[in-house]
All heavy atoms as an XYZ file, in Angstrom:
828
protein
N      32.176     88.479    -69.776
C      32.459     88.046    -68.431
C      31.468     86.942    -68.069
O      30.269     87.151    -68.113
C      32.288     89.256    -67.503
C      32.779     89.040    -66.128
S      32.762     90.518    -65.055
C      32.758     91.902    -66.123
N      31.945     85.748    -67.752
C      31.037     84.643    -67.423
C      30.238     84.913    -66.142
O      30.679     85.636    -65.262
C      31.957     83.451    -67.220
C      33.307     83.867    -67.637
C      33.335     85.347    -67.714
N      29.078     84.317    -66.079
C      28.268     84.397    -64.865
C      27.993     82.984    -64.364
O      27.973     82.032    -65.130
C      26.920     85.104    -65.109
O      26.184     84.402    -66.102
C      27.125     86.548    -65.526
N      27.809     82.876    -63.073
C      27.432     81.621    -62.432
C      26.159     81.856    -61.649
O      26.064     82.811    -60.883
C      28.520     81.156    -61.459
C      29.778     80.579    -62.054
C      30.828     80.402    -60.975
C      29.483     79.243    -62.690
N      25.181     80.990    -61.851
C      23.930     81.070    -61.091
C      23.969     79.991    -60.015
O      24.109     78.815    -60.306
C      22.731     80.865    -62.006
C      21.392     81.025    -61.299
C      20.231     80.966    -62.272
N      20.262     82.061    -63.211
C      19.702     83.251    -63.000
N      19.084     83.492    -61.878
N      19.762     84.183    -63.918
N      23.861     80.411    -58.753
C      23.787     79.500    -57.619
C      22.318     79.345    -57.276
O      21.622     80.337    -57.091
C      24.534     80.076    -56.412
C      25.929     80.641    -56.674
C      26.525     81.170    -55.381
C      26.826     79.611    -57.313
N      21.819     78.111    -57.232
C      20.380     77.923    -57.024
C      20.092     76.848    -55.985
O      20.860     75.912    -55.797
C      19.648     77.556    -58.341
C      19.708     78.687    -59.328
C      20.186     76.287    -58.942
N      18.985     77.035    -55.330
C      18.360     76.057    -54.451
C      16.870     76.362    -54.548
O      16.498     77.407    -55.072
C      18.905     76.140    -53.022
C      18.535     77.373    -52.280
C      18.931     77.362    -50.805
N      20.348     77.505    -50.603
C      21.172     76.496    -50.266
N      20.719     75.300    -50.068
N      22.446     76.703    -50.105
N      16.003     75.482    -54.098
C      14.567     75.747    -54.252
C      14.167     77.144    -53.785
O      14.469     77.552    -52.673
C      13.921     74.662    -53.389
C      14.905     73.532    -53.428
C      16.268     74.209    -53.437
N      13.555     77.880    -54.706
C      13.016     79.216    -54.483
C      14.044     80.291    -54.165
O      13.702     81.366    -53.707
C      11.938     79.202    -53.412
C      10.699     78.400    -53.798
C       9.618     78.643    -52.783
N       8.866     77.544    -52.307
C       9.246     76.479    -51.611
N      10.420     76.305    -51.286
N       8.445     75.567    -51.219
N      15.331     80.038    -54.399
C      16.367     81.036    -54.140
C      17.437     80.953    -55.219
O      17.720     79.886    -55.740
C      17.013     80.819    -52.770
C      16.056     81.011    -51.619
C      16.762     80.891    -50.299
C      15.752     81.100    -49.173
N      16.407     81.175    -47.871
N      18.003     82.100    -55.552
C      19.124     82.095    -56.494
C      20.000     83.328    -56.276
O      19.550     84.339    -55.751
C      18.642     82.042    -57.945
C      18.151     83.358    -58.455
N      16.880     83.804    -58.250
C      18.785     84.332    -59.138
C      16.724     84.988    -58.795
N      17.866     85.336    -59.345
N      21.243     83.218    -56.688
C      22.198     84.317    -56.681
C      23.016     84.175    -57.962
O      23.401     83.073    -58.339
C      23.128     84.257    -55.447
C      22.315     84.496    -54.169
C      24.269     85.260    -55.569
C      23.108     84.391    -52.893
N      23.279     85.288    -58.647
C      24.101     85.271    -59.844
C      25.415     85.978    -59.533
O      25.426     87.097    -59.036
C      23.398     85.955    -61.041
C      24.315     85.993    -62.256
C      22.106     85.229    -61.374
N      26.539     85.301    -59.816
C      27.863     85.862    -59.614
C      28.515     86.143    -60.958
O      28.287     85.408    -61.918
C      28.774     84.866    -58.873
C      28.299     84.283    -57.562
C      29.332     83.294    -57.042
C      28.054     85.375    -56.547
N      29.301     87.194    -61.041
C      30.164     87.392    -62.203
C      31.547     86.908    -61.829
O      31.983     87.036    -60.687
C      30.241     88.867    -62.635
O      30.746     89.640    -61.555
C      28.895     89.384    -63.070
N      32.229     86.322    -62.787
C      33.578     85.808    -62.594
C      34.483     86.590    -63.534
O      34.351     86.486    -64.748
C      33.642     84.294    -62.928
C      32.605     83.519    -62.117
C      35.039     83.758    -62.726
C      32.807     83.549    -60.616
N      35.396     87.389    -62.977
C      36.216     88.273    -63.809
C      37.698     88.071    -63.543
O      38.087     87.674    -62.456
C      35.845     89.732    -63.529
N      38.486     88.369    -64.567
C      39.929     88.426    -64.422
C      40.613     87.082    -64.472
O      40.018     86.048    -64.247
N      41.866     87.126    -64.780
C      42.683     85.925    -64.761
C      42.318     84.932    -65.847
O      41.469     85.150    -66.684
N      43.003     83.812    -65.793
C      42.715     82.710    -66.698
C      42.342     81.517    -65.837
O      42.275     81.620    -64.626
C      43.950     82.360    -67.546
O      44.972     81.890    -66.668
C      44.447     83.546    -68.333
N      42.146     80.391    -66.444
C      41.741     79.213    -65.682
C      42.798     78.735    -64.693
O      42.513     77.933    -63.834
C      41.390     78.080    -66.643
C      40.116     78.281    -67.445
C      39.918     77.112    -68.401
C      38.918     78.431    -66.551
N      44.017     79.231    -64.804
C      45.061     78.760    -63.886
C      45.469     79.827    -62.869
O      46.448     79.670    -62.173
C      46.308     78.268    -64.649
C      45.979     77.039    -65.449
C      46.886     79.355    -65.523
N      44.743     80.926    -62.793
C      45.087     81.989    -61.855
C      43.884     82.361    -61.015
O      42.845     81.732    -61.088
C      45.603     83.237    -62.595
O      44.562     83.739    -63.415
C      46.818     82.930    -63.423
N      44.051     83.405    -60.258
C      42.948     83.934    -59.461
C      42.282     85.081    -60.191
O      42.879     85.724    -61.044
C      43.458     84.441    -58.115
C      43.773     83.355    -57.129
C      44.090     83.967    -55.771
C      44.305     82.890    -54.737
N      44.518     83.465    -53.405
N      41.052     85.333    -59.843
C      40.314     86.473    -60.362
C      39.343     86.934    -59.300
O      39.410     86.510    -58.145
N      38.450     87.802    -59.686
C      37.473     88.351    -58.754
C      36.083     87.784    -59.019
O      35.748     87.464    -60.152
C      37.401     89.877    -58.895
C      38.719     90.544    -58.549
O      39.353     90.133    -57.559
O      39.118     91.467    -59.283
N      35.278     87.665    -57.966
C      33.867     87.320    -58.111
C      33.060     88.403    -57.429
O      33.539     89.070    -56.509
C      33.530     85.931    -57.561
C      33.696     85.773    -56.072
C      34.796     85.313    -55.414
C      32.714     86.051    -55.064
N      34.581     85.287    -54.064
C      33.305     85.743    -53.818
C      31.412     86.530    -55.081
C      32.636     85.906    -52.611
C      30.750     86.688    -53.879
C      31.352     86.374    -52.664
N      31.837     88.605    -57.899
C      30.960     89.636    -57.352
C      29.517     89.204    -57.544
O      29.168     88.637    -58.574
C      31.223     90.953    -58.093
C      30.358     92.092    -57.656
C      30.684     93.334    -58.460
C      29.712     94.434    -58.147
N      29.914     95.602    -58.995
N      28.681     89.462    -56.552
C      27.255     89.185    -56.700
C      26.679     90.199    -57.673
O      26.772     91.400    -57.462
C      26.518     89.246    -55.342
C      25.011     89.114    -55.546
C      27.016     88.158    -54.403
N      26.105     89.706    -58.753
C      25.507     90.557    -59.779
C      24.010     90.699    -59.534
O      23.434     91.770    -59.660
C      25.765     89.952    -61.163
C      25.184     90.666    -62.362
C      25.849     92.025    -62.521
C      25.398     89.838    -63.619
N      23.383     89.589    -59.198
C      21.932     89.569    -59.021
C      21.596     88.544    -57.947
O      22.170     87.473    -57.905
C      21.279     89.166    -60.338
C      19.802     88.930    -60.285
C      19.283     88.297    -61.572
O      19.915     88.424    -62.623
O      18.227     87.655    -61.485
N      20.689     88.887    -57.083
C      20.250     87.953    -56.049
C      18.736     87.992    -55.944
O      18.114     89.019    -56.156
C      20.860     88.309    -54.691
N      18.153     86.846    -55.652
C      16.743     86.789    -55.318
C      16.567     87.680    -54.091
O      17.429     87.721    -53.228
C      16.396     85.328    -54.991
C      14.942     85.140    -54.659
O      14.530     85.624    -53.588
O      14.238     84.511    -55.440
N      15.447     88.425    -53.988
C      15.258     89.296    -52.823
C      15.338     88.559    -51.485
O      15.604     89.176    -50.466
C      13.861     89.880    -53.034
C      13.604     89.759    -54.490
C      14.365     88.542    -54.948
N      15.135     87.256    -51.491
C      15.206     86.497    -50.237
C      16.566     85.838    -50.043
O      16.738     85.064    -49.116
C      14.122     85.393    -50.216
O      14.381     84.475    -51.275
C      12.732     85.977    -50.346
N      17.524     86.124    -50.920
C      18.835     85.474    -50.859
C      19.950     86.500    -50.721
O      19.927     87.528    -51.371
C      19.097     84.657    -52.123
O      18.151     83.640    -52.257
N      20.918     86.175    -49.912
C      22.115     87.001    -49.781
C      23.225     86.141    -49.212
O      22.977     85.187    -48.484
C      21.855     88.192    -48.871
N      24.447     86.483    -49.586
C      25.622     85.858    -48.991
C      26.170     86.815    -47.946
O      25.841     87.999    -47.935
C      26.684     85.581    -50.061
C      26.287     84.630    -51.182
C      27.383     84.577    -52.244
C      26.012     83.241    -50.626
N      27.030     86.340    -47.081
C      27.621     87.174    -46.041
C      28.412     88.329    -46.658
O      28.412     89.433    -46.133
C      28.514     86.329    -45.134
C      29.029     86.990    -43.873
C      27.871     87.438    -42.982
C      29.929     86.032    -43.106
N      29.078     88.083    -47.780
C      29.803     89.128    -48.502
C      29.389     89.090    -49.968
O      28.964     88.063    -50.478
C      31.311     88.939    -48.375
C      31.798     89.131    -46.954
C      33.320     89.106    -46.855
O      34.016     89.286    -47.872
O      33.794     88.908    -45.727
N      29.533     90.219    -50.652
C      29.076     90.290    -52.039
C      30.212     90.270    -53.050
O      29.974     90.436    -54.245
C      28.229     91.546    -52.248
O      28.998     92.702    -51.955
N      31.455     90.057    -52.586
C      32.575     89.975    -53.523
C      33.758     89.295    -52.855
O      33.795     89.137    -51.636
C      32.975     91.373    -54.019
O      33.444     92.160    -52.946
N      34.711     88.900    -53.688
C      35.915     88.246    -53.187
C      36.766     87.788    -54.350
O      36.676     88.333    -55.449
N      37.589     86.764    -54.135
C      38.435     86.219    -55.184
C      38.101     84.758    -55.419
O      37.561     84.088    -54.546
C      39.909     86.330    -54.805
C      40.434     87.745    -54.843
C      41.945     87.758    -54.783
O      42.547     87.031    -54.020
N      42.559     88.585    -55.614
N      38.419     84.280    -56.634
C      38.265     82.861    -56.952
C      39.620     82.309    -57.351
O      40.514     83.038    -57.760
C      37.238     82.641    -58.053
C      37.541     83.336    -59.352
C      37.085     84.560    -59.748
C      38.359     82.860    -60.422
N      37.566     84.871    -60.995
C      38.352     83.850    -61.431
C      39.093     81.703    -60.623
C      39.050     83.708    -62.619
C      39.794     81.570    -61.812
C      39.754     82.566    -62.801
N      39.737     81.002    -57.239
C      40.948     80.309    -57.643
C      40.527     79.041    -58.374
O      39.666     78.313    -57.915
C      41.775     79.952    -56.407
C      43.072     79.274    -56.718
C      43.873     79.024    -55.458
O      43.268     78.765    -54.398
O      45.099     79.072    -55.545
N      41.146     78.799    -59.515
C      40.732     77.699    -60.369
C      41.971     77.063    -60.975
O      42.601     77.647    -61.844
C      39.819     78.267    -61.466
C      39.197     77.205    -62.304
O      39.391     76.027    -62.091
N      38.446     77.623    -63.289
N      42.352     75.909    -60.509
C      43.550     75.234    -61.009
C      43.148     74.235    -62.081
O      42.683     73.157    -61.795
C      44.266     74.512    -59.890
C      44.824     75.395    -58.827
C      44.862     76.758    -58.827
C      45.417     74.981    -57.604
N      45.431     77.204    -57.682
C      45.788     76.139    -56.915
C      45.656     73.742    -57.030
C      46.394     76.088    -55.677
C      46.263     73.705    -55.800
C      46.638     74.863    -55.139
N      43.381     74.582    -63.333
C      42.972     73.729    -64.447
C      43.666     72.370    -64.410
O      43.131     71.372    -64.861
C      43.218     74.436    -65.799
C      42.565     73.658    -66.945
C      44.681     74.600    -66.092
C      41.270     74.136    -67.368
N      44.864     72.300    -63.857
C      45.599     71.038    -63.806
C      45.241     70.212    -62.580
O      45.823     69.166    -62.348
C      47.106     71.304    -63.839
C      47.590     72.033    -65.094
C      49.079     72.327    -65.000
C      47.275     71.244    -66.342
N      44.290     70.673    -61.807
C      43.872     69.938    -60.618
C      44.520     70.510    -59.372
O      45.655     70.954    -59.396
N      43.786     70.537    -58.335
C      44.287     71.035    -57.069
C      44.787     69.866    -56.235
O      44.649     68.717    -56.629
C      43.174     71.806    -56.352
O      42.059     70.985    -56.164
N      45.374     70.145    -55.105
C      45.841     69.040    -54.256
C      44.738     68.008    -54.032
O      43.582     68.360    -53.830
C      46.222     69.747    -52.961
C      46.567     71.134    -53.390
C      45.635     71.438    -54.541
N      45.091     66.745    -54.129
C      44.106     65.679    -53.969
C      43.374     65.362    -55.253
O      42.334     64.721    -55.257
N      43.879     65.852    -56.403
C      43.265     65.604    -57.710
C      41.845     66.130    -57.829
O      41.006     65.546    -58.484
C      43.287     64.107    -58.052
C      44.467     63.769    -58.908
O      45.137     64.648    -59.428
N      44.723     62.488    -59.045
N      41.555     67.241    -57.220
C      40.231     67.831    -57.267
C      40.200     68.932    -58.317
O      41.116     69.736    -58.393
C      39.898     68.412    -55.887
O      38.679     69.079    -55.926
N      39.189     68.934    -59.168
C      39.054     69.961    -60.206
C      37.886     70.887    -59.882
O      36.859     70.888    -60.541
C      38.852     69.314    -61.577
C      40.112     68.634    -62.046
O      41.200     69.182    -61.892
N      39.993     67.453    -62.598
N      38.067     71.672    -58.848
C      36.998     72.541    -58.359
C      37.431     73.995    -58.369
O      38.616     74.301    -58.344
C      36.633     72.152    -56.920
C      36.218     70.707    -56.807
O      35.510     70.185    -57.650
N      36.673     70.044    -55.757
N      36.459     74.890    -58.391
C      36.725     76.311    -58.232
C      36.479     76.655    -56.772
O      35.477     76.251    -56.193
C      35.808     77.154    -59.119
C      35.983     78.649    -58.904
S      34.807     79.601    -59.847
C      35.791     79.978    -61.268
N      37.417     77.385    -56.198
C      37.280     77.816    -54.819
C      37.041     79.317    -54.784
O      37.716     80.066    -55.494
C      38.542     77.456    -54.037
C      38.656     75.952    -53.824
C      40.048     75.516    -53.454
N      41.078     75.848    -54.421
C      41.256     75.227    -55.589
N      40.460     74.246    -55.954
N      42.215     75.575    -56.411
N      36.072     79.758    -53.968
C      35.804     81.172    -53.793
C      36.232     81.580    -52.392
O      36.001     80.852    -51.427
C      34.318     81.480    -53.988
C      33.861     81.607    -55.445
C      33.883     80.272    -56.148
C      32.485     82.218    -55.524
N      36.861     82.760    -52.323
C      37.391     83.288    -51.068
C      36.707     84.618    -50.750
O      36.312     85.351    -51.659
C      38.898     83.528    -51.190
C      39.688     82.279    -51.473
C      39.857     81.819    -52.771
C      40.262     81.551    -50.443
C      40.581     80.663    -53.037
C      40.989     80.389    -50.693
C      41.141     79.960    -51.997
O      41.851     78.809    -52.256
N      36.606     84.934    -49.457
C      36.067     86.230    -49.071
C      37.200     87.259    -49.059
O      38.330     86.976    -49.443
C      35.326     86.152    -47.733
C      36.227     85.811    -46.550
O      37.480     85.811    -46.697
O      35.673     85.549    -45.472
N      36.886     88.476    -48.594
C      37.879     89.556    -48.616
C      39.065     89.295    -47.695
O      40.134     89.850    -47.883
C      37.209     90.876    -48.252
C      36.216     91.323    -49.305
C      35.504     92.577    -48.886
C      34.443     92.924    -49.918
N      33.588     94.008    -49.479
N      38.898     88.435    -46.687
C      40.011     88.121    -45.782
C      40.811     86.909    -46.260
O      41.646     86.395    -45.541
C      39.486     87.882    -44.365
O      38.738     86.681    -44.324
N      40.531     86.449    -47.491
C      41.210     85.311    -48.114
C      40.877     83.978    -47.437
O      41.659     83.037    -47.465
C      42.723     85.526    -48.154
C      43.367     84.796    -49.331
O      42.693     84.591    -50.354
O      44.547     84.409    -49.209
N      39.698     83.900    -46.827
C      39.205     82.654    -46.245
C      38.398     81.912    -47.296
O      37.552     82.505    -47.971
C      38.303     82.945    -45.013
O      39.073     83.652    -44.044
C      37.758     81.674    -44.416
N      38.640     80.606    -47.451
C      37.892     79.793    -48.418
C      36.453     79.678    -47.920
O      36.200     79.191    -46.829
C      38.523     78.421    -48.546
C      37.985     77.617    -49.696
C      38.568     76.235    -49.867
C      39.875     75.971    -49.236
N      40.361     74.592    -49.396
N      35.486     80.156    -48.740
C      34.093     80.195    -48.295
C      33.153     79.306    -49.103
O      32.091     78.927    -48.619
C      33.543     81.644    -48.292
C      34.284     82.489    -47.272
C      33.617     82.270    -49.679
N      33.517     78.987    -50.343
C      32.607     78.236    -51.204
C      33.405     77.367    -52.155
O      34.508     77.710    -52.553
C      31.745     79.225    -51.999
C      30.518     78.642    -52.609
S      29.524     79.874    -53.518
C      29.457     81.263    -52.414
N      32.829     76.230    -52.541
C      33.452     75.290    -53.464
C      32.460     74.963    -54.567
O      31.308     74.617    -54.291
C      33.831     74.017    -52.704
C      34.611     72.961    -53.456
C      36.021     73.462    -53.752
C      34.680     71.693    -52.615
N      32.882     75.107    -55.829
C      32.063     74.744    -56.983
C      32.685     73.505    -57.591
O      33.725     73.561    -58.259
C      32.003     75.882    -57.988
C      31.511     77.219    -57.426
C      31.561     78.293    -58.496
C      30.127     77.086    -56.837
N      32.073     72.366    -57.368
C      32.641     71.075    -57.772
C      32.555     70.868    -59.292
O      31.530     71.148    -59.892
C      31.918     69.947    -57.055
C      32.073     70.013    -55.549
C      31.291     68.925    -54.867
C      31.422     69.022    -53.359
N      30.628     67.991    -52.683
N      33.648     70.386    -59.874
C      33.679     70.045    -61.289
C      33.795     71.212    -62.238
O      33.775     71.025    -63.447
N      33.937     72.424    -61.747
C      33.988     73.591    -62.630
C      35.147     73.512    -63.617
O      35.005     73.828    -64.789
C      34.090     74.874    -61.801
C      34.066     76.125    -62.638
C      32.856     76.689    -63.019
C      35.242     76.720    -63.072
C      32.822     77.831    -63.797
C      35.214     77.853    -63.860
C      34.009     78.404    -64.214
O      33.989     79.525    -64.999
N      36.309     73.079    -63.164
C      37.503     73.030    -63.998
C      37.390     71.981    -65.099
O      38.057     72.066    -66.115
C      38.748     72.770    -63.116
C      40.010     72.739    -63.939
C      38.850     73.832    -62.051
N      36.541     71.000    -64.923
C      36.392     69.921    -65.905
C      35.580     70.340    -67.120
O      35.323     69.538    -68.003
C      35.749     68.707    -65.222
C      36.623     68.143    -64.121
C      35.892     67.146    -63.234
O      34.676     66.950    -63.413
O      36.546     66.581    -62.355
N      35.160     71.605    -67.189
C      34.410     72.096    -68.332
C      32.915     71.858    -68.231
O      32.198     72.003    -69.215
N      32.432     71.480    -67.076
C      30.997     71.264    -66.893
C      30.249     72.594    -66.902
O      30.793     73.625    -66.510
C      30.733     70.554    -65.553
C      31.349     69.182    -65.513
O      31.462     68.513    -66.531
N      31.782     68.770    -64.336
N      29.015     72.584    -67.329
C      28.201     73.798    -67.299
C      27.256     73.804    -66.102
O      26.525     74.765    -65.899
C      27.407     73.944    -68.599
O      26.572     72.820    -68.779
N      27.277     72.745    -65.314
C      26.473     72.664    -64.098
C      27.182     71.724    -63.122
O      28.002     70.902    -63.527
C      25.043     72.164    -64.395
O      24.284     72.179    -63.187
C      25.039     70.786    -64.990
N      26.874     71.881    -61.863
C      27.487     71.007    -60.875
C      26.973     71.295    -59.479
O      26.067     72.110    -59.287
N      27.560     70.625    -58.521
C      27.195     70.801    -57.122
C      28.109     71.830    -56.481
O      29.263     71.986    -56.867
C      27.331     69.483    -56.353
C      26.368     68.428    -56.854
O      25.228     68.782    -57.213
O      26.754     67.244    -56.898
N      27.584     72.503    -55.478
C      28.376     73.473    -54.736
C      28.124     73.331    -53.258
O      27.126     72.745    -52.838
N      29.060     73.848    -52.475
C      28.860     73.830    -51.033
C      29.484     75.055    -50.388
O      30.488     75.579    -50.869
C      29.400     72.556    -50.405
C      30.872     72.333    -50.551
C      31.313     70.998    -49.952
O      31.177     69.980    -50.643
O      31.800     71.013    -48.813
N      28.841     75.517    -49.344
C      29.352     76.609    -48.529
C      30.315     75.988    -47.517
O      29.951     75.046    -46.816
C      28.199     77.338    -47.798
C      27.148     77.880    -48.783
C      28.752     78.437    -46.898
C      27.597     79.003    -49.659
N      31.544     76.487    -47.450
C      32.552     75.920    -46.569
C      32.666     76.643    -45.226
O      33.073     76.057    -44.240
C      33.914     75.940    -47.263
C      33.983     75.168    -48.575
C      35.328     75.383    -49.248
C      33.726     73.688    -48.341
N      32.301     77.914    -45.197
C      32.388     78.711    -43.977
C      30.987     78.835    -43.381
O      30.114     79.467    -43.978
C      32.951     80.098    -44.287
C      33.101     81.058    -43.119
C      34.165     80.543    -42.149
C      33.482     82.444    -43.626
N      30.738     78.212    -42.227
C      29.394     78.276    -41.627
C      28.919     79.729    -41.486
O      29.665     80.596    -41.048
C      29.582     77.627    -40.257
C      30.745     76.704    -40.436
C      31.666     77.422    -41.400
N      27.690     79.971    -41.929
C      27.106     81.297    -41.856
C      27.320     82.144    -43.096
O      26.660     83.161    -43.274
N      28.245     81.738    -43.995
C      28.512     82.546    -45.184
C      27.299     82.586    -46.111
O      27.089     83.558    -46.822
C      29.738     82.038    -45.943
C      30.141     82.942    -47.078
C      30.856     84.093    -46.816
C      29.779     82.658    -48.382
C      31.207     84.950    -47.840
C      30.126     83.501    -49.409
C      30.846     84.658    -49.143
N      26.502     81.531    -46.113
C      25.328     81.483    -46.972
C      24.228     82.453    -46.570
O      23.292     82.674    -47.325
N      24.329     83.021    -45.397
C      23.366     83.988    -44.871
C      21.947     83.544    -45.224
O      21.576     82.422    -44.917
C      23.698     85.389    -45.380
C      23.170     86.492    -44.507
C      23.713     87.837    -44.940
C      23.033     88.933    -44.164
N      23.467     90.243    -44.624
N      21.142     84.374    -45.894
C      19.758     83.989    -46.198
C      19.647     83.035    -47.382
O      18.593     82.449    -47.606
C      18.879     85.229    -46.458
O      19.464     85.998    -47.503
C      18.753     86.079    -45.200
N      20.727     82.887    -48.177
C      20.740     81.881    -49.240
C      20.783     80.491    -48.626
O      20.223     79.542    -49.150
C      21.951     82.099    -50.160
C      22.065     81.104    -51.282
C      21.126     81.073    -52.307
C      23.109     80.197    -51.314
C      21.235     80.159    -53.347
C      23.235     79.281    -52.345
C      22.292     79.262    -53.368
N      21.455     80.361    -47.487
C      21.548     79.098    -46.777
C      22.907     78.447    -46.938
O      23.618     78.693    -47.903
N      23.280     77.622    -45.978
C      24.570     76.938    -45.985
C      24.489     75.510    -46.521
O      25.493     74.811    -46.579
C      25.159     76.888    -44.566
C      25.703     78.239    -44.121
O      25.844     79.149    -44.961
O      25.983     78.381    -42.916
N      23.308     75.062    -46.922
C      23.133     73.698    -47.423
C      23.722     73.586    -48.836
O      23.885     74.579    -49.530
C      21.644     73.325    -47.464
C      20.942     73.367    -46.131
C      20.525     74.777    -45.716
O      20.463     75.679    -46.589
O      20.290     74.983    -44.527
N      24.040     72.371    -49.281
C      24.530     72.176    -50.652
C      23.558     72.773    -51.675
O      22.351     72.845    -51.442
C      24.605     70.653    -50.789
C      24.784     70.157    -49.388
C      23.976     71.105    -48.539
N      24.111     73.212    -52.806
C      23.310     73.859    -53.850
C      23.807     73.405    -55.213
O      24.776     72.658    -55.327
C      23.392     75.390    -53.711
C      24.791     75.929    -53.800
C      25.349     76.292    -55.017
C      25.569     76.074    -52.654
C      26.642     76.783    -55.106
C      26.859     76.560    -52.725
C      27.406     76.911    -53.956
N      23.157     73.850    -56.280
C      23.562     73.596    -57.651
C      24.079     74.889    -58.262
O      23.600     75.972    -57.919
C      22.360     73.114    -58.491
C      21.827     71.761    -58.079
C      22.733     70.669    -58.566
O      22.972     70.529    -59.747
N      23.268     69.898    -57.645
N      25.057     74.796    -59.170
C      25.514     75.960    -59.915
C      25.338     75.688    -61.403
O      25.383     74.552    -61.850
C      26.958     76.331    -59.569
C      27.978     75.294    -59.906
C      28.492     74.356    -59.055
C      28.626     75.069    -61.166
N      29.402     73.565    -59.697
C      29.504     73.977    -61.005
C      28.541     75.668    -62.422
C      30.290     73.494    -62.051
C      29.317     75.177    -63.456
C      30.185     74.108    -63.266
N      25.098     76.759    -62.164
C      24.916     76.699    -63.614
C      25.744     77.794    -64.237
O      25.693     78.947    -63.800
C      23.442     76.887    -63.983
C      22.538     75.837    -63.421
C      21.970     76.010    -62.174
C      22.284     74.679    -64.117
C      21.136     75.045    -61.627
C      21.461     73.706    -63.582
C      20.894     73.883    -62.333
N      26.488     77.481    -65.287
C      27.316     78.455    -65.980
C      26.481     79.213    -66.983
O      25.746     78.628    -67.771
C      28.478     77.736    -66.686
C      29.520     78.590    -67.357
C      30.202     79.497    -66.345
C      30.538     77.709    -68.055
N      26.581     80.541    -66.958
C      25.901     81.409    -67.928
C      26.936     81.980    -68.875
O      28.035     81.463    -69.016
N      26.601     83.074    -69.518
C      27.559     83.703    -70.448
C      27.781     85.144    -70.084
O      27.126     85.714    -69.282
C      27.051     83.607    -71.877
O      25.785     84.201    -71.982
């Protein structure tokens, strides 16, 4: 099961990405967080359109339990092992923060 590390100075959160294929939805869950970092929710669904999403964007979108788009991982579908991310729902970053961050693909 792949993991994604979300990082910003002195803070990190590790997510697991499970289920589905690159063209379907699956589940995400917080696996590990820095003691000073937390998201508003610790699980939800992801969506990853390998052929590109509307507007020719190749990003992974993360949704909360109410199916609201909360986070965007830019360039994930392009096979990158690192990239930029952003919190889309104000306040979802909780103590991790809502500012742009970097993501790194683990194994």
